C-alpha positions as CSV (number, residue, x, y, z in Angstrom):
1,M,24.1,-105.4,-7.7
2,T,24.3,-103.7,-11.0
3,M,25.5,-100.2,-11.5
4,Y,21.9,-99.1,-12.3
5,S,20.5,-100.3,-9.0
6,L,23.3,-98.5,-7.0
7,L,22.3,-95.3,-8.6
8,Q,18.7,-95.9,-8.1
9,V,19.4,-96.5,-4.3
10,A,21.6,-93.4,-4.1
11,A,18.8,-91.3,-5.8
12,E,16.1,-92.6,-3.6
13,A,18.3,-91.8,-0.5
14,A,18.9,-88.2,-1.7
15,S,15.3,-87.6,-2.3
16,N,14.4,-88.9,1.1
17,S,16.8,-86.4,2.9
18,R,15.6,-83.7,0.8
19,G,12.0,-84.4,1.9
20,L,13.0,-84.5,5.5
21,G,14.9,-81.2,5.0
22,F,11.5,-79.6,3.8
23,I,9.7,-81.0,6.8
24,G,12.3,-79.6,9.0
25,A,12.1,-76.2,7.4
26,G,8.5,-76.1,7.7
27,I,8.5,-77.0,11.3
28,G,11.2,-74.4,12.0
29,G,9.2,-71.6,10.3
30,G,5.9,-72.9,12.1
31,L,7.6,-73.0,15.5
32,A,8.9,-69.4,15.0
33,V,5.5,-68.1,14.2
34,I,3.8,-69.9,17.1
35,G,6.4,-68.7,19.5
36,A,5.8,-65.1,18.4
37,G,2.2,-65.5,18.7
38,I,2.5,-66.7,22.3
39,G,5.0,-63.8,23.0
40,I,2.9,-61.0,21.6
41,G,-0.1,-62.4,23.3
42,R,1.7,-62.3,26.6
43,I,3.0,-58.7,25.9
44,G,-0.6,-57.6,25.1
45,G,-2.1,-59.2,28.2
46,S,0.4,-57.9,30.6
47,A,0.1,-54.5,29.0
48,A,-3.7,-54.4,29.4
49,E,-3.4,-55.6,33.0
50,G,-0.8,-53.1,33.8
51,M,-2.9,-50.2,32.2
52,A,-6.0,-51.4,34.2
53,R,-3.9,-51.3,37.5
54,Q,-2.2,-47.8,36.6
55,P,-4.3,-45.9,34.1
56,E,-2.0,-42.9,34.5
57,A,0.9,-44.8,33.1
58,A,-0.9,-46.2,30.0
59,G,0.9,-44.1,27.6
60,R,4.3,-45.3,28.8
61,I,3.2,-49.0,29.1
62,Q,1.6,-48.8,25.5
63,T,4.8,-47.5,24.1
64,A,6.9,-50.2,25.8
65,A,4.6,-52.9,24.8
66,L,4.8,-51.8,21.1
67,I,8.5,-51.9,21.2
68,F,8.7,-55.2,22.8
69,A,6.1,-56.7,20.3
70,A,8.1,-55.4,17.5
71,L,11.3,-56.9,18.8
72,V,9.4,-60.3,19.1
73,E,8.1,-60.1,15.7
74,G,11.5,-59.2,14.2
75,V,13.1,-62.3,15.7
76,A,10.3,-64.5,14.4
77,L,10.6,-63.1,11.0
78,F,14.3,-63.6,11.0
79,A,13.8,-67.2,12.0
80,A,11.0,-67.9,9.4
81,V,13.2,-66.5,6.6
82,I,16.2,-68.6,7.8
83,A,14.0,-71.7,7.7
84,Y,12.7,-70.9,4.2
85,Q,16.4,-70.2,3.0
86,I,17.3,-73.5,4.3
87,Q,14.4,-75.1,2.2
88,G,15.6,-73.3,-0.9
89,K,19.2,-74.8,-0.5
90,L,17.9,-78.4,-0.4
């Protein structure tokens, strides 16, 4: 093998790993958003069910649900930011 072909093989291997890194970062960010959507959906559904069962506690349930949804969203945002930072390092 000549020196040129070795460099060409090395360049192709580097571009393949970079592409796989982009795919991994995209999947990571997507899974974070999907997980947050599922979590917030369950919080909302459970809060609505709780308020329907005990209307007198609706204010406390709504406040707790809002705090829990914010925590889930914060974790998802953190995961998405990390995934995109990983993508930028490639």
